[in-house]
Every structure is written in structure tokens, then in C-alpha cells.
C-alpha positions as CSV (number, residue, x, y, z in Angstrom):
1,S,99.1,100.2,127.8
2,L,101.6,103.1,128.1
3,I,102.1,104.9,124.7
4,L,105.1,107.2,124.2
5,T,106.3,109.3,121.3
6,R,110.0,110.2,121.1
7,G,110.9,112.2,118.0
8,T,110.1,110.1,115.1
9,L,109.4,106.9,117.1
10,L,106.1,105.6,118.7
11,E,106.5,103.0,121.4
12,I,103.8,100.9,123.2
13,Y,104.5,99.3,126.6
14,T,102.4,96.9,128.6
15,I,102.5,96.3,132.4
16,A,103.9,92.9,133.1
17,G,104.4,90.9,136.4
18,T,101.7,92.5,138.5
19,R,100.6,90.9,141.7
20,P,98.9,92.1,144.9
21,P,101.5,93.3,147.4
22,Q,101.9,91.2,150.5
23,S,101.7,92.4,154.1
24,G,104.8,94.2,155.3
25,A,106.1,94.8,151.7
26,V,105.2,98.5,151.6
27,R,108.8,99.6,151.7
28,A,109.8,97.2,148.8
29,V,106.8,98.3,146.8
30,S,107.8,101.9,147.0
31,R,111.1,101.1,145.4
32,A,110.3,98.4,142.9
33,G,106.8,99.4,141.8
34,P,103.4,97.9,142.9
35,G,103.9,94.3,143.5
36,G,107.1,94.2,141.4
37,A,105.3,95.4,138.2
38,A,107.5,96.1,135.1
39,L,107.1,97.7,131.7
40,R,107.6,95.5,128.7
41,L,108.1,96.9,125.3
42,R,105.5,95.6,122.9
43,L,105.9,97.6,119.8
44,R,108.3,100.2,118.4
45,E,107.3,101.9,115.1
46,P,109.1,104.5,113.1
47,L,106.9,107.4,112.0
48,A,107.0,109.5,108.8
49,G,107.9,112.6,110.7
50,R,108.2,114.1,114.2
51,A,105.2,113.3,116.4
52,V,103.5,116.4,117.8
53,G,100.3,115.1,119.4
54,L,98.7,111.9,120.7
55,A,95.2,111.2,121.7
56,V,93.2,108.1,122.6
57,W,90.0,107.4,120.6
58,R,87.4,104.7,120.9
59,R,84.9,104.0,118.2
60,P,81.3,103.8,119.6
61,G,80.5,100.2,120.3
62,S,84.2,99.0,120.1
63,R,86.1,97.3,123.0
64,A,89.4,98.5,121.9
65,D,91.1,102.0,121.9
66,A,92.7,103.5,118.8
67,L,95.2,106.3,118.6
68,L,94.9,109.7,117.0
69,L,98.5,110.7,116.1
70,G,99.6,114.2,114.9
71,V,102.8,114.5,112.8
72,E,104.3,117.8,111.9
73,P,103.6,120.0,110.1
74,A,99.9,119.1,109.7
75,K,99.2,115.3,109.4
76,L,96.6,113.3,111.4
77,S,96.5,109.5,111.4
78,L,94.1,107.2,113.0
79,L,95.9,104.0,114.2
80,E,94.6,100.7,115.4
81,L,96.5,97.8,117.0
82,D,96.0,94.4,115.2
83,E,96.0,92.0,118.1
84,V,96.8,89.1,115.8
85,S,99.9,90.4,114.1
86,G,100.8,92.8,116.9
87,T,101.4,95.6,114.4
88,L,99.8,99.1,114.1
89,R,97.3,99.5,111.2
90,T,96.5,102.9,109.7
91,R,92.8,103.1,109.5
92,A,92.8,106.7,108.1
93,S,95.3,109.5,107.4
94,F,94.7,113.2,106.8
95,S,97.3,115.6,105.4
96,F,96.9,119.4,105.5
97,D,100.5,120.1,104.7
98,A,99.8,121.7,101.4
99,L,97.8,124.5,103.2
100,A,100.9,125.9,104.8
101,A,101.9,128.0,101.7
102,E,98.7,130.0,101.7
103,L,99.0,130.9,105.4
104,G,102.4,132.6,104.9
105,P,105.1,132.9,107.6
106,R,104.2,133.1,111.3
107,D,106.3,135.4,113.5
108,A,105.6,133.5,116.7
109,P,104.3,130.0,115.8
110,L,102.2,128.2,118.4
111,P,102.9,124.5,119.2
112,V,100.5,122.0,117.6
113,R,97.7,120.9,119.8
114,L,95.6,117.8,119.4
115,R,92.3,116.9,121.0
116,C,89.7,114.2,120.6
117,D,86.0,114.9,121.0
118,P,84.6,113.1,124.1
119,T,81.7,111.6,122.0
120,G,84.2,110.0,119.6
121,E,82.9,111.8,116.5
122,V,85.6,114.5,115.7
123,G,89.3,114.9,116.0
124,L,90.7,118.5,116.4
125,M,94.2,119.8,115.6
126,L,95.5,123.3,115.9
127,A,98.2,123.7,113.2
128,F,100.2,126.6,111.7
129,S,99.2,128.7,114.8
130,T,95.9,129.9,113.2
131,L,94.3,126.9,111.5
132,L,91.8,124.7,113.4
133,L,91.4,121.4,111.6
134,A,88.4,119.1,112.3
135,V,88.2,115.6,110.9
136,P,85.4,113.1,111.2
137,L,86.0,109.9,113.2
138,D,83.0,107.9,112.2
139,A,82.6,104.6,110.3
140,T,83.3,106.3,107.0
141,C,86.7,107.5,108.2
142,V,88.9,105.2,106.1
143,G,91.6,105.7,103.5
144,T,93.9,108.6,102.7
145,H,92.6,112.2,102.7
146,V,94.7,115.1,101.3
147,A,93.4,118.6,101.5
148,Q,94.5,120.9,98.7
149,P,94.3,124.8,98.4
150,E,91.5,125.7,95.9
151,E,92.2,128.0,93.0
152,R,90.1,131.2,93.2
153,S,90.2,134.6,91.6
154,S,90.0,136.6,94.8
155,G,90.0,136.7,98.6
156,A,90.0,133.3,100.2
157,S,92.3,131.7,102.7
158,A,93.4,128.2,103.4
159,T,90.6,127.7,105.9
160,D,88.0,127.8,103.2
161,G,89.7,124.9,101.3
162,A,90.4,122.8,104.3
163,A,87.2,120.8,103.8
164,A,88.1,119.7,100.3
165,V,89.0,116.1,101.1
166,A,88.8,113.1,98.9
167,T,87.1,110.2,100.7
168,A,88.0,106.7,100.1
169,A,84.8,104.7,100.9
170,P,84.3,100.9,101.0
171,F,83.4,99.1,97.8
172,Q,79.7,98.2,97.4
173,R,80.1,95.5,94.8
174,A,82.2,92.4,94.6
175,S,83.1,93.1,91.0
176,E,84.7,96.4,92.0
177,V,86.8,94.4,94.5
178,A,88.0,92.0,91.9
179,E,89.1,94.7,89.5
180,T,90.8,96.6,92.2
181,A,92.7,93.6,93.4
182,S,94.0,92.8,89.9
183,A,95.1,96.5,89.6
184,V,96.9,96.3,92.9
185,Q,98.8,93.1,91.9
186,R,99.9,94.8,88.7
187,L,101.0,97.9,90.5
188,L,103.0,96.0,93.1
189,E,104.7,94.0,90.3
190,D,105.7,97.4,88.7
191,D,107.0,98.7,92.2
192,R,104.4,101.5,92.1
193,Y,103.6,101.4,95.8
194,L,102.2,105.0,96.0
195,V,99.7,104.4,93.3
196,A,98.6,101.1,94.8
197,E,98.3,102.6,98.4
198,P,94.8,104.1,98.2
199,L,93.4,101.1,96.4
200,L,94.9,98.8,99.0
201,Q,93.4,101.0,101.8
202,R,90.0,100.8,100.1
203,L,90.3,97.0,100.1
204,Q,91.2,97.1,103.8
205,A,88.2,99.3,104.5
206,T,85.9,97.0,102.6
207,A,87.2,93.9,104.3
208,V,85.8,95.1,107.7
209,S,82.5,96.5,106.2
210,G,80.5,93.2,106.0
211,G,78.7,91.4,103.2
212,A,80.0,89.9,99.9
213,P,82.4,92.7,99.1
214,A,84.0,92.2,102.5
215,R,84.6,88.6,101.9
216,A,86.0,89.3,98.5
217,S,88.3,92.0,99.9
218,A,89.6,89.7,102.6
219,R,90.3,87.0,100.0
220,A,92.1,89.5,97.8
221,L,94.3,90.7,100.7
222,S,95.2,87.1,101.6
223,Q,96.4,86.5,98.0
224,L,99.0,89.3,98.1
225,P,102.5,88.0,97.7
226,A,103.9,86.5,100.9
227,S,106.8,89.0,100.9
228,L,104.4,92.0,100.4
229,P,101.4,91.8,102.8
230,A,99.3,94.9,103.1
231,A,101.0,96.1,106.2
232,T,104.4,95.9,104.5
233,V,103.2,97.9,101.4
234,L,101.7,100.6,103.5
235,Q,104.9,100.9,105.6
236,R,106.9,101.2,102.4
237,C,104.6,104.0,101.3
238,V,105.2,105.8,104.5
239,E,109.0,105.5,104.0
240,A,108.8,106.6,100.4
241,R,106.7,109.6,101.1
242,A,109.0,110.7,103.9
243,A,112.1,110.2,101.7
244,L,110.6,112.2,98.8
245,A,109.5,115.0,101.1
246,S,113.1,115.3,102.5
247,I,114.8,114.9,99.2
248,C,112.7,117.4,97.4
249,G,112.5,119.9,100.3
250,A,114.8,122.5,101.6
251,A,113.6,123.1,105.2
252,G,116.2,122.5,107.9
253,W,119.1,121.6,105.5
254,R,122.4,123.5,105.8
255,L,124.8,123.6,102.9
256,V,128.1,122.0,103.7
257,A,129.9,121.8,100.4
258,S,129.5,122.6,96.8
259,T,131.9,121.3,94.1
260,E,132.5,122.0,90.4
261,R,134.0,119.5,88.1
262,E,134.9,116.9,90.9
263,S,135.6,114.5,88.0
264,P,134.6,114.3,84.2
265,A,131.7,112.1,85.2
266,V,130.5,114.4,88.0
267,P,130.2,118.1,86.7
268,R,128.8,119.4,90.0
269,S,127.4,118.4,93.4
270,S,126.1,119.9,96.6
271,T,126.0,118.4,100.1
272,F,123.7,119.4,102.8
273,L,123.3,118.4,106.5
274,K,120.7,118.6,109.2
275,R,120.4,117.3,112.7
276,E,117.1,116.8,114.4
277,A,115.1,114.5,116.6
278,G,118.3,112.5,117.6
279,L,119.2,111.8,114.0
280,M,121.9,113.2,111.7
281,W,121.0,113.5,108.0
282,S,123.2,114.1,105.0
283,K,121.9,114.8,101.4
284,T,124.1,115.1,98.3
285,V,122.7,116.1,95.0
286,A,125.0,115.4,92.1
287,Q,124.7,115.9,88.3
288,L,126.2,112.9,86.6
289,A,127.4,112.9,83.0
290,V,126.6,109.2,82.5
291,P,123.5,107.3,81.3
292,A,120.9,106.7,84.0
293,V,121.0,102.9,83.3
294,D,124.7,102.8,84.0
295,A,124.4,104.8,87.2
296,C,121.6,102.5,88.5
297,A,123.7,99.5,87.7
298,V,126.4,100.7,89.9
299,V,124.0,101.3,92.8
300,R,122.1,98.0,92.2
301,E,125.1,95.6,92.1
302,S,125.7,95.7,95.8
303,Q,128.2,92.9,95.8
304,L,130.5,95.3,93.8
305,F,130.4,98.1,96.3
306,K,134.0,97.0,97.4
307,T,135.2,98.1,94.0
308,W,134.3,101.7,94.4
309,Y,132.7,102.7,97.6
310,P,135.1,104.8,99.8
311,C,136.8,102.7,102.6
312,C,134.7,99.6,101.7
313,V,136.9,96.4,101.9
314,E,134.1,93.7,101.7
315,S,130.6,93.6,100.2
316,E,128.3,90.7,99.6
317,R,124.7,90.2,98.5
318,L,122.8,88.1,101.2
319,A,119.4,87.8,99.5
320,E,117.7,89.0,96.3
321,V,113.9,89.3,96.2
322,G,113.0,89.8,92.5
323,R,114.4,92.5,90.4
324,A,114.1,95.5,92.7
325,E,114.7,94.3,96.3
326,G,117.7,92.9,98.1
327,L,119.6,92.4,101.3
328,F,123.4,93.0,101.4
329,R,126.3,93.7,103.8
330,V,129.3,96.0,103.5
331,E,132.4,96.3,105.7
332,Q,134.4,99.5,105.9
333,R,137.9,99.9,107.1
334,Y,139.2,103.2,108.4
335,E,143.0,103.9,108.8
336,F,144.6,107.1,110.0
337,P,148.1,108.4,109.8
338,L,150.3,107.8,112.9
339,V,147.5,105.7,114.5
340,P,148.6,102.0,114.8
341,V,145.0,100.6,114.8
342,A,142.4,100.3,112.1
343,L,138.7,100.7,112.7
344,R,136.2,98.3,111.1
345,E,132.5,99.1,110.5
346,D,130.0,96.5,109.5
347,I,126.6,97.4,108.0
348,V,123.6,95.2,106.9
349,L,121.2,96.9,104.6
350,H,117.8,96.1,103.0
351,G,116.8,98.1,99.9
352,F,113.7,98.2,97.7
353,L,112.7,100.2,94.6
354,V,109.8,102.5,94.5
355,D,108.7,103.6,90.9
356,V,107.7,107.3,91.1
357,S,108.3,107.9,87.4
358,E,104.8,109.4,86.8
359,E,104.5,111.4,90.0
360,H,108.1,112.7,90.3
361,G,109.9,111.6,87.1
362,G,112.4,109.4,88.9
363,L,113.2,106.1,90.6
364,L,113.6,106.0,94.4
365,V,115.5,103.3,96.3
366,C,114.7,103.2,100.1
367,G,117.0,101.3,102.4
368,R,117.7,100.8,106.1
369,S,119.3,98.3,108.5
370,P,116.9,95.5,109.1
371,K,116.5,93.3,112.1
372,Q,117.4,89.7,112.1
373,S,113.8,88.8,113.0
374,E,112.6,90.4,109.8
375,W,114.6,87.9,107.7
376,A,114.1,84.6,109.5
377,D,115.3,82.6,106.4
378,V,118.6,84.5,106.0
379,R,121.3,84.3,108.6
380,F,123.1,87.6,109.2
381,P,126.9,87.4,109.3
382,P,128.4,88.1,112.7
383,K,130.1,91.5,113.1
384,P,133.9,91.6,112.5
385,P,135.8,90.5,115.5
386,G,138.2,92.8,117.4
387,R,138.1,95.5,119.9
388,Y,137.9,98.3,117.3
389,S,135.0,96.9,115.2
390,W,131.3,97.5,115.4
391,R,128.0,97.1,113.5
392,T,126.2,100.3,112.6
393,D,122.4,100.5,112.3
394,V,121.5,102.9,109.4
395,T,118.1,104.6,109.9
396,A,117.8,105.4,106.2
397,L,119.9,105.1,103.0
398,Q,118.1,106.4,99.9
399,F,119.0,107.0,96.3
400,F,116.8,109.1,94.0
401,V,117.6,109.0,90.2
402,E,116.2,111.5,87.8
403,P,117.0,110.8,84.2
404,C,117.8,114.0,82.3
405,G,117.6,112.8,78.8
406,G,120.5,112.0,76.6
407,A,123.6,110.8,78.5
408,G,123.0,112.4,81.9
409,C,121.1,112.1,85.1
410,K,120.7,113.6,88.5
411,M,121.3,111.5,91.5
412,T,120.5,112.3,95.2
413,L,122.0,110.3,98.1
414,Q,120.4,110.7,101.5
415,L,121.7,109.1,104.7
416,G,120.2,109.1,108.2
417,V,122.1,107.7,111.3
418,D,121.9,108.2,115.0
419,D,123.3,111.6,116.0
420,P,126.4,111.2,118.2
421,G,125.7,114.7,119.6
422,D,128.6,116.7,121.1
423,A,131.0,113.9,120.4
424,C,130.8,114.9,116.7
425,P,130.6,118.7,116.4
426,N,129.5,120.3,113.1
427,W,133.0,121.3,112.1
428,L,134.2,117.7,112.3
429,V,131.1,116.5,110.4
430,D,131.5,119.1,107.8
431,A,135.2,118.1,107.2
432,L,134.4,114.4,106.9
433,M,131.4,115.0,104.6
434,K,133.5,117.2,102.2
435,R,136.1,114.5,101.9
436,V,134.0,111.3,101.9
437,I,131.0,112.4,99.8
438,A,133.1,114.0,97.1
439,R,135.1,110.8,96.8
440,L,131.9,108.7,96.8
441,F,130.3,110.4,93.8
442,S,133.6,110.7,92.0
443,A,134.1,106.9,92.3
444,L,130.4,106.2,91.4
445,G,130.6,108.4,88.3
446,D,133.9,106.8,87.1
447,K,132.5,103.3,87.5
448,A,129.4,104.2,85.6
449,A,131.4,105.9,82.9
450,A,133.6,102.7,82.6
451,V,130.6,100.7,81.6
452,A,130.7,102.4,78.1
453,S,134.5,103.3,77.9
454,S,135.9,100.0,79.1
455,P,133.3,97.3,78.9
456,A,135.9,94.5,78.7
457,T,137.3,95.3,82.1
458,S,134.3,96.8,83.8
459,P,132.8,94.4,86.4
460,H,129.5,96.3,86.2
461,A,129.4,95.9,82.4
462,A,129.8,92.1,83.0
463,C,126.9,92.1,85.4
464,M,124.8,94.0,83.0
465,A,125.6,91.7,80.1
466,A,124.7,88.7,82.4
467,N,121.3,90.2,83.1
468,P,119.9,91.5,79.8
469,Q,116.2,91.3,80.9
470,I,116.9,93.7,83.7
471,Y,119.4,96.1,82.0
472,N,118.2,96.0,78.4
473,E,114.4,95.8,79.0
474,W,113.1,96.3,82.5
475,L,115.3,99.2,83.7
476,P,115.3,101.1,80.3
477,T,111.5,101.0,80.3
478,K,111.3,102.6,83.7
479,I,113.8,105.3,82.7
480,A,111.9,106.0,79.5
481,A,108.7,106.5,81.6
482,C,110.6,109.0,83.9
483,E,111.8,111.0,80.9
484,A,108.4,111.0,79.3
485,S,106.8,112.3,82.6
486,R,109.5,115.0,82.9
487,R,108.9,116.1,79.3
488,A,105.1,116.2,79.9
489,S,105.6,118.3,83.1
490,A,107.9,120.7,81.2
491,R,105.2,121.1,78.5
492,L,102.5,121.8,81.1
493,V,104.8,124.4,82.8
494,A,105.6,126.1,79.5
495,A,101.9,126.2,78.5
496,A,100.5,127.4,81.8
497,P,99.5,131.2,82.0
498,A,101.3,133.4,84.4
499,A,99.5,133.3,87.8
500,P,97.9,136.6,88.8
501,E,99.3,138.3,91.9
502,R,97.1,137.6,94.9
503,R,97.0,139.2,98.3
504,W,95.7,137.0,101.2
505,T,94.2,138.3,104.4
506,S,93.6,136.4,107.5
507,S,90.1,135.0,107.8
508,L,90.0,136.1,111.4
509,L,90.8,139.7,110.5
510,R,88.2,139.6,107.8
511,C,85.6,138.3,110.3
512,F,86.2,141.2,112.7
513,A,86.3,143.7,109.8
514,S,82.8,142.6,108.6
515,P,80.0,144.1,110.6
516,A,77.7,141.2,109.7
517,A,80.2,138.6,110.7
518,G,81.1,140.6,113.8
519,K,77.4,140.4,115.0
520,A,77.4,136.6,114.3
């Protein structure tokens, strides 16, 4: 196979149509490839970040290769190809991102380098210019491993804490498997994917370990909901972590616009833009003076987007999977002064909720444009007819709602699409963003405010009244958990003692400064 990484995509190709060249066909072979061989795309997978390294690894005794993938800034993943389903499975993942803060800024950062030990026992990554990471690639290498800086009173660097890794080993008893399987089912019902992820990975590791626990784990994995197999859950965890890292992070973002009092329901908002790896991202953080339940209702009722979303003339819900997942379509119409034609854009989106109330004090909605093959039982509508109409594939559409207590909340909207490049310069993007995003949140806030101020005429109030189990029980419970988590975090911050000032020195400099270490 041929494996390529392009930005945030990983592609696997196979060679098809090979046959021995016939006599006298040398000239044709030189043009068309040996014997007419061709590359066939077998798999294309989105990654949680930009790929910075790729190596082939084979477990001793195995007949199949695996991939060691490096993702910036300092993540390593061990991927195996499932021949039955034709999908990639993450056998193990390592994250050393948290160690960047201790290393401090680098004047001339070196590129990330990735190597695999020829014996197949160790994977090596050079990250942050000065940090050499070594991870084991033996039979115990399963699950998720996150290195955290250790708290010390004096003189230690991030390299000393790089080995502090939590290992998820296979279960040894079938009773442990049963308890974990029940916990995973409950967590998935509550949309708490990130909490279920390490438990699910332990079940996967146990399923290939042999014995009674392995049989119990395989049975538990087969009993997951048909719409949420293990591979889907783990992929959603990847999407959610990447979304949270981008929403909560500041790296690479450029401030485009900041508004005050856009409308009574939107006291302030800030919009940011970044362009990287062939994608254009926008992020808007808005403070809403409306209850979080009402703001979530405006986002959830996708069939009503046409009543408030800028330029949206048509919206419909194509499928609903439970309370927190759905498939919908919107059509937008753009008209310009002195231009006799109108442009029509059609978008199909799939969104699902990730409850991160305990971890981040909020609710995350992850969405993107799906493929028709992913929804075999739902027929996508055709794109609008006409010369000036098209269907747009959205790489990511994410909402993050953080209840602030009382009658307010903070909402972040993040959107990722293919970057048109020079055809859409920054000055044009900035002008469009300032106009569209401001209108979007102003309309969203007004619709959410109308739920309480004009319930008799508000279509969203009618939907909320028709679904009391969702809007009077399920959603308020989740919002209450977010508020409780944020209050607990505030108490911890207020009670924490002031951190002493610490000065860090490079381990390499200390090594050469120490005579004993120098002799060694």
C-alpha cells in the first residue's frame, strides 16, 4: 500500500490492475506504469491535527503492518487497519502536548522527526526541538496515555516528567468486563463520549488478549448500539477533542471583529479567523443575555433555521437519532445589488452532542457534512437546480455552550471549510465575516429571547412546549451539571495557594554544567 498524509488527512492507496508487461510494450509501460498499474484510493481518514510524521511498524509475529503517526504538536498514535471493516483502528495513543508549557519558547524550532526502532519495540519522536520522546510498542501498548508535568519544588524540566504515563491494560477478570460494559452503555446514553473512551479502549484491548475476559469483551462490544459501534465512538472522541482544543485555544487565530451591544440579547462578541492546511476556520465567541436552554433550543431545532439564520431560505430535518443527534439540510440564497442573478448554496449537515459538563463546564455540538454512504437509509435531497447553485461540504460546524448562571450563557460557533486561497483574500473574508457573523448571533439571540418574551408567537417556544421531556427535564439537567462544574472549578481556583515563582533550566545545559554528568 501507499500511505500519504496531506495536512489533516491520511490516505491509503492500493495498486490495482497489475499484470506482467508483454513483449514490445516497453514504450507503453514507460507512459502508463508497469503493466498498466493504477492506484486505487482505499481509505481517507480525517486526523485530529496536522500530521508531522509517519512510520511503518510491525508487531513481532504479526503478518500485517501498522502505522505510527505523529500529529502536532506532540501526539503519537499507533494505527492498525481492520481488514474486515476496512477502517483504521487506534491501538494506542500518546499525548505529550502538556509538556510544551514547561519547555518555554524556542527561537528556531526544529521540525518534528519520527522514527521506529528496527526491532519493533520502541517508537521515537523529536518534539519541541529539544525533547526526545520514547514510547513502548510491545503487547501492553494499548489505550490512551497522557503525560502531565509533575509538580516539584525546584529544578526539574519536562523531560523528567515525560515518563509519567497512565497505562490502560487489558482486564484480567470477566466480572470487570461486565461492570465496564454497563458503565460504557450508561455513558453513551448520556452523550459522555470522552469519559467512555478509555473504558471502551480497554474493552478493545481485552478483546484481543485471549481467554474468558476476551470473549466477554468481544460480546460487550457487539452489544453496543447499532448506530454507535466502537469505531464511531472513538472517531467522535477525536473530533470532540480537536474541537475543544481549537475553541479553547488561541494559537493561530487572528482577531477580525469585536462588537459591543450588537443587540439587547448579545452584549458582546469577538470573531477570529485562521487559515491553515488548506482549510479556512472562523470562530466567534458571543455573550448571550438569554437562558442557556432557550439558546440551545434555537440551535437544536434545525428545521427552524430558515426563520433566523442569515440568507437561509429553506431548512429541513432529514433524520433524528435520539435526543442529541440529527441530520438536516439548509439552503441559502445570496442576492447582490445591481446583479441580476441569485446564488443558491445547499448544505447537508450531521450533528451530535458531546456532554463535557464535568470536564469543561459546557455542552459541545460537533457537526460536519456527511457522505450519502454513511446514511444508507436516508436519501439526501438533490442539490438545487440551476447554473448558479452548488452544494458545499462543511469540514466542521461546532457550537459550544457554557451556561453562566442566571439568565445568561456564552456560546462559541466554529466553522471550517475548504480554503479558496487567493480567490478569497483576507480583506474580503474579513468584510464578509463582520457582516454575516454579527447578523447571525443577533438573530440567534433575538429568537432565544422571544421564547420568554413572546411565547405565543415564537416557533421555538412551540417546539419546546411539544417536547417537555427534552426541554423541561433532559436539557435542564445537563445545564445544571455544567453550572455545578463551573462553580466547583471557581471554588478550587479561589482556594488554591499562589504558585511560587520557578525558574527552569534546560536539562542539556544542566548535564554539561555538572562534572559528574559530564563524565557520564
